[in-house]
N, CA, C and O atoms as CSV, one atom per row, in Angstrom:
chain,resi,resn,atom,element,x,y,z
A,1,MET,N,N,0.238,23.332,-26.429
A,1,MET,CA,C,-0.896,23.216,-25.356
A,1,MET,C,C,-0.281,23.664,-23.991
A,1,MET,O,O,0.924,23.499,-23.800
A,2,SER,N,N,-1.397,24.452,-22.658
A,2,SER,CA,C,-1.350,25.979,-22.775
A,2,SER,C,C,-1.663,25.017,-20.691
A,2,SER,O,O,-1.999,23.851,-20.485
A,3,ASP,N,N,-1.450,25.823,-19.918
A,3,ASP,CA,C,-1.493,25.871,-18.540
A,3,ASP,C,C,-2.872,25.843,-17.659
A,3,ASP,O,O,-2.961,25.321,-16.548
A,4,GLY,N,N,-4.088,26.598,-18.465
A,4,GLY,CA,C,-5.124,25.907,-17.964
A,4,GLY,C,C,-5.034,27.737,-17.174
A,4,GLY,O,O,-6.165,28.222,-17.148
A,5,GLN,N,N,-4.467,28.239,-16.872
A,5,GLN,CA,C,-4.542,29.302,-15.773
A,5,GLN,C,C,-5.420,30.946,-16.926
A,5,GLN,O,O,-5.329,32.146,-16.665
A,6,LYS,N,N,-6.047,30.384,-17.930
A,6,LYS,CA,C,-6.362,32.028,-18.136
A,6,LYS,C,C,-8.365,30.887,-18.971
A,6,LYS,O,O,-8.773,29.785,-19.337
A,7,ARG,N,N,-8.752,32.213,-18.783
A,7,ARG,CA,C,-10.560,31.172,-18.796
A,7,ARG,C,C,-10.774,31.795,-20.170
A,7,ARG,O,O,-11.954,32.111,-20.319
A,8,ALA,N,N,-10.009,32.069,-21.213
A,8,ALA,CA,C,-10.127,32.273,-22.571
A,8,ALA,C,C,-10.038,31.186,-23.096
A,8,ALA,O,O,-10.880,30.752,-23.882
A,9,ASP,N,N,-8.850,30.488,-22.690
A,9,ASP,CA,C,-8.112,29.258,-23.275
A,9,ASP,C,C,-9.262,27.954,-23.338
A,9,ASP,O,O,-9.124,26.971,-24.066
A,10,ILE,N,N,-10.261,28.156,-22.530
A,10,ILE,CA,C,-10.893,26.667,-22.004
A,10,ILE,C,C,-12.605,26.758,-22.344
A,10,ILE,O,O,-13.420,27.463,-21.749
A,11,ARG,N,N,-12.845,25.895,-23.395
A,11,ARG,CA,C,-13.846,26.073,-23.805
A,11,ARG,C,C,-14.591,24.571,-23.230
A,11,ARG,O,O,-13.900,23.566,-23.061
A,12,PRO,N,N,-16.138,24.586,-22.953
A,12,PRO,CA,C,-17.005,23.571,-22.911
A,12,PRO,C,C,-16.456,22.590,-24.135
A,12,PRO,O,O,-15.723,23.009,-25.030
A,13,GLY,N,N,-16.981,21.051,-24.024
A,13,GLY,CA,C,-15.908,19.979,-25.020
A,13,GLY,C,C,-14.718,19.771,-25.013
A,13,GLY,O,O,-14.333,18.810,-25.680
A,14,GLN,N,N,-13.837,20.477,-24.363
A,14,GLN,CA,C,-12.102,20.816,-24.982
A,14,GLN,C,C,-12.104,20.090,-23.823
A,14,GLN,O,O,-12.620,20.254,-22.717
A,15,GLU,N,N,-10.752,18.445,-24.799
A,15,GLU,CA,C,-10.721,17.696,-23.450
A,15,GLU,C,C,-8.936,18.258,-22.471
A,15,GLU,O,O,-7.882,18.688,-22.941
A,16,VAL,N,N,-9.470,17.890,-20.639
A,16,VAL,CA,C,-8.574,18.365,-20.366
A,16,VAL,C,C,-7.891,17.623,-19.126
A,16,VAL,O,O,-8.455,16.546,-18.932
A,17,SER,N,N,-6.827,17.874,-18.208
A,17,SER,CA,C,-6.255,17.269,-17.085
A,17,SER,C,C,-6.610,18.132,-15.917
A,17,SER,O,O,-6.338,19.320,-16.092
A,18,ILE,N,N,-6.948,17.941,-15.202
A,18,ILE,CA,C,-7.519,18.608,-14.489
A,18,ILE,C,C,-7.254,17.885,-12.725
A,18,ILE,O,O,-7.650,16.721,-12.663
A,19,VAL,N,N,-6.693,18.410,-11.456
A,19,VAL,CA,C,-6.082,18.008,-10.291
A,19,VAL,C,C,-7.708,18.507,-9.387
A,19,VAL,O,O,-8.480,19.465,-9.400
A,20,LEU,N,N,-7.626,17.681,-8.940
A,20,LEU,CA,C,-9.542,17.252,-8.080
A,20,LEU,C,C,-8.383,17.621,-6.615
A,20,LEU,O,O,-7.186,17.539,-6.340
A,21,LYS,N,N,-9.695,18.061,-5.982
A,21,LYS,CA,C,-9.144,18.814,-3.894
A,21,LYS,C,C,-8.745,18.287,-3.555
A,21,LYS,O,O,-7.824,18.698,-2.850
A,22,GLN,N,N,-9.005,16.450,-3.674
A,22,GLN,CA,C,-8.401,15.384,-2.792
A,22,GLN,C,C,-7.376,14.961,-3.554
A,22,GLN,O,O,-6.800,13.949,-3.155
A,23,ASP,N,N,-6.877,15.623,-4.850
A,23,ASP,CA,C,-5.106,15.242,-5.337
A,23,ASP,C,C,-3.782,16.228,-5.363
A,23,ASP,O,O,-2.590,16.213,-5.670
A,24,GLN,N,N,-5.008,17.264,-4.724
A,24,GLN,CA,C,-3.787,18.774,-5.032
A,24,GLN,C,C,-2.794,18.456,-4.308
A,24,GLN,O,O,-1.839,18.776,-5.015
A,25,ARG,N,N,-2.251,17.892,-3.035
A,25,ARG,CA,C,-0.995,17.137,-1.957
A,25,ARG,C,C,0.010,16.498,-3.476
A,25,ARG,O,O,1.078,16.986,-3.846
A,26,THR,N,N,-0.532,15.614,-3.966
A,26,THR,CA,C,-0.067,14.340,-5.180
A,26,THR,C,C,0.283,15.251,-6.799
A,26,THR,O,O,1.144,15.123,-7.669
A,27,GLY,N,N,-0.512,15.875,-6.663
A,27,GLY,CA,C,-0.579,16.430,-7.928
A,27,GLY,C,C,-1.675,15.516,-8.817
A,27,GLY,O,O,-2.361,16.079,-9.669
A,28,LYS,N,N,-1.798,14.103,-8.574
A,28,LYS,CA,C,-2.333,13.494,-9.453
A,28,LYS,C,C,-3.411,14.382,-11.050
A,28,LYS,O,O,-4.154,15.348,-10.873
A,29,LEU,N,N,-3.282,14.016,-11.801
A,29,LEU,CA,C,-4.156,14.264,-12.535
A,29,LEU,C,C,-5.792,13.518,-13.462
A,29,LEU,O,O,-6.044,12.352,-13.766
A,30,THR,N,N,-6.363,14.420,-13.607
A,30,THR,CA,C,-7.642,13.464,-13.835
A,30,THR,C,C,-7.920,13.682,-15.758
A,30,THR,O,O,-7.802,14.819,-16.213
A,31,ARG,N,N,-8.275,12.510,-16.710
A,31,ARG,CA,C,-8.105,13.584,-18.232
A,31,ARG,C,C,-9.977,13.718,-18.123
A,31,ARG,O,O,-10.685,12.948,-17.474
A,32,GLY,N,N,-10.269,14.433,-18.620
A,32,GLY,CA,C,-11.902,14.724,-19.270
A,32,GLY,C,C,-11.910,15.332,-19.922
A,32,GLY,O,O,-11.016,15.778,-20.642
A,33,ILE,N,N,-13.452,15.614,-19.812
A,33,ILE,CA,C,-14.228,16.639,-21.029
A,33,ILE,C,C,-14.823,17.644,-20.648
A,33,ILE,O,O,-16.027,17.396,-20.584
A,34,VAL,N,N,-14.518,18.968,-20.275
A,34,VAL,CA,C,-14.507,19.947,-19.920
A,34,VAL,C,C,-17.249,19.578,-20.325
A,34,VAL,O,O,-17.981,19.245,-21.257
A,35,LYS,N,N,-17.385,19.974,-18.885
A,35,LYS,CA,C,-18.703,20.288,-19.368
A,35,LYS,C,C,-18.457,21.982,-18.490
A,35,LYS,O,O,-17.344,22.329,-18.885
A,36,THR,N,N,-18.949,23.005,-17.613
A,36,THR,CA,C,-19.358,24.087,-17.538
A,36,THR,C,C,-17.426,24.230,-16.810
A,36,THR,O,O,-16.638,23.391,-16.374
A,37,LEU,N,N,-17.354,25.841,-17.032
A,37,LEU,CA,C,-16.388,26.599,-15.884
A,37,LEU,C,C,-17.028,27.321,-15.365
A,37,LEU,O,O,-17.673,28.272,-15.809
A,38,LEU,N,N,-16.858,26.754,-13.885
A,38,LEU,CA,C,-17.613,27.652,-12.935
A,38,LEU,C,C,-15.582,28.069,-12.155
A,38,LEU,O,O,-15.211,27.457,-11.153
A,39,THR,N,N,-14.888,28.833,-12.663
A,39,THR,CA,C,-14.525,29.892,-12.134
A,39,THR,C,C,-14.686,31.328,-12.888
A,39,THR,O,O,-14.094,31.484,-13.957
A,40,LYS,N,N,-15.299,32.140,-12.468
A,40,LYS,CA,C,-15.562,33.152,-13.051
A,40,LYS,C,C,-14.591,34.663,-13.138
A,40,LYS,O,O,-15.071,35.642,-13.710
A,41,SER,N,N,-13.571,34.704,-12.679
A,41,SER,CA,C,-12.753,35.050,-13.232
A,41,SER,C,C,-11.391,35.198,-14.818
A,41,SER,O,O,-10.681,34.281,-15.232
A,42,SER,N,N,-11.435,36.245,-15.204
A,42,SER,CA,C,-10.408,35.824,-16.464
A,42,SER,C,C,-9.531,35.003,-16.394
A,42,SER,O,O,-9.154,34.402,-17.400
A,43,SER,N,N,-8.833,34.723,-14.780
A,43,SER,CA,C,-7.664,34.179,-14.673
A,43,SER,C,C,-7.319,33.562,-13.683
A,43,SER,O,O,-8.115,34.003,-12.854
A,44,HIS,N,N,-6.539,32.668,-13.032
A,44,HIS,CA,C,-6.717,32.404,-11.856
A,44,HIS,C,C,-5.397,31.320,-12.006
A,44,HIS,O,O,-5.055,30.578,-12.927
A,45,PRO,N,N,-4.693,31.654,-10.346
A,45,PRO,CA,C,-3.388,31.540,-10.439
A,45,PRO,C,C,-2.771,29.884,-10.388
A,45,PRO,O,O,-1.619,29.490,-10.567
A,46,HIS,N,N,-4.047,29.099,-10.065
A,46,HIS,CA,C,-3.665,27.697,-9.548
A,46,HIS,C,C,-4.689,26.783,-10.894
A,46,HIS,O,O,-4.315,25.637,-11.147
A,47,GLY,N,N,-5.743,27.262,-11.565
A,47,GLY,CA,C,-5.971,26.889,-13.106
A,47,GLY,C,C,-7.579,26.973,-13.001
A,47,GLY,O,O,-8.049,26.520,-11.958
A,48,ILE,N,N,-8.393,27.443,-13.857
A,48,ILE,CA,C,-9.387,27.618,-13.651
A,48,ILE,C,C,-10.252,26.324,-13.463
A,48,ILE,O,O,-10.174,25.331,-14.185
A,49,LYS,N,N,-11.271,26.513,-12.151
A,49,LYS,CA,C,-11.778,25.576,-12.687
A,49,LYS,C,C,-13.379,25.357,-13.102
A,49,LYS,O,O,-14.280,26.172,-13.304
A,50,VAL,N,N,-13.332,23.606,-13.150
A,50,VAL,CA,C,-14.553,23.405,-14.298
A,50,VAL,C,C,-15.292,22.006,-13.908
A,50,VAL,O,O,-14.764,21.294,-13.054
A,51,ARG,N,N,-16.440,21.631,-14.492
A,51,ARG,CA,C,-16.483,20.756,-14.007
A,51,ARG,C,C,-16.672,20.079,-15.085
A,51,ARG,O,O,-17.293,20.687,-15.957
A,52,LEU,N,N,-15.989,17.855,-15.592
A,52,LEU,CA,C,-16.266,17.347,-16.657
A,52,LEU,C,C,-17.743,16.888,-16.377
A,52,LEU,O,O,-18.540,17.045,-15.452
A,53,GLU,N,N,-17.749,16.161,-17.763
A,53,GLU,CA,C,-18.755,15.722,-17.777
A,53,GLU,C,C,-19.530,14.391,-17.464
A,53,GLU,O,O,-20.496,13.759,-17.892
A,54,ASN,N,N,-18.562,14.314,-16.471
A,54,ASN,CA,C,-18.532,12.953,-16.088
A,54,ASN,C,C,-18.856,13.817,-14.269
A,54,ASN,O,O,-18.902,13.043,-13.313
A,55,GLY,N,N,-18.984,14.852,-14.086
A,55,GLY,CA,C,-19.290,15.466,-12.910
A,55,GLY,C,C,-18.440,15.589,-11.705
A,55,GLY,O,O,-18.898,15.555,-10.563
A,56,LEU,N,N,-16.928,15.763,-12.055
A,56,LEU,CA,C,-15.876,15.657,-11.301
A,56,LEU,C,C,-15.719,17.428,-11.458
A,56,LEU,O,O,-16.081,18.270,-12.280
A,57,VAL,N,N,-15.024,17.419,-10.266
A,57,VAL,CA,C,-14.243,19.353,-10.544
A,57,VAL,C,C,-13.381,19.219,-9.488
A,57,VAL,O,O,-13.360,18.872,-8.307
A,58,GLY,N,N,-12.252,19.876,-10.899
A,58,GLY,CA,C,-11.460,20.595,-10.095
A,58,GLY,C,C,-10.565,21.603,-11.110
A,58,GLY,O,O,-11.070,22.016,-12.154
A,59,ARG,N,N,-9.010,22.009,-10.659
A,59,ARG,CA,C,-9.070,22.877,-11.588
A,59,ARG,C,C,-7.855,22.237,-12.195
A,59,ARG,O,O,-7.065,21.428,-11.708
A,60,VAL,N,N,-7.911,22.915,-13.624
A,60,VAL,CA,C,-7.333,22.210,-14.944
A,60,VAL,C,C,-5.492,22.877,-14.872
A,60,VAL,O,O,-4.847,23.914,-14.724
A,61,LYS,N,N,-5.335,21.295,-15.118
A,61,LYS,CA,C,-3.811,21.749,-15.688
A,61,LYS,C,C,-3.032,21.893,-16.654
A,61,LYS,O,O,-2.015,22.584,-16.718
A,62,ILE,N,N,-3.827,20.785,-17.950
A,62,ILE,CA,C,-3.033,20.513,-19.044
A,62,ILE,C,C,-4.621,20.852,-20.120
A,62,ILE,O,O,-5.763,20.533,-19.789
A,63,ILE,N,N,-4.315,21.393,-21.104
A,63,ILE,CA,C,-5.090,21.843,-21.702
A,63,ILE,C,C,-4.650,20.849,-23.014
A,63,ILE,O,O,-3.682,20.976,-23.764
A,64,HIS,N,N,-5.512,20.014,-23.014
A,64,HIS,CA,C,-5.660,19.142,-25.266
A,64,HIS,C,C,-5.685,19.023,-25.855
A,64,HIS,O,O,-6.888,19.175,-26.073
A,65,GLY,N,N,-5.084,18.665,-27.094
A,65,GLY,CA,C,-5.712,19.117,-28.511
A,65,GLY,C,C,-5.480,20.574,-29.098
A,65,GLY,O,O,-4.357,21.078,-29.067
A,66,PRO,N,N,-6.602,21.252,-29.646
A,66,PRO,CA,C,-6.710,22.800,-29.911
A,66,PRO,C,C,-7.508,23.612,-29.151
A,66,PRO,O,O,-8.606,23.305,-28.686
A,67,SER,N,N,-6.964,24.596,-29.041
A,67,SER,CA,C,-7.728,25.614,-27.789
A,67,SER,C,C,-8.421,26.808,-28.263
A,67,SER,O,O,-8.974,27.561,-27.461
């Protein structure tokens, strides 16, 4: 499992856990499938920002399954 800070580790169709903007204080994770990567830089200290297939947007904290 990766920590979601490197863009190269994340691909559309992967299952990830993200922290939504409103959950940043609590650290509550939301699980889903990546639709698009929103962060353009190769890495980000708080996690790569993605949009899930259900439309939610947040920063990747955990990458599940094969990376």
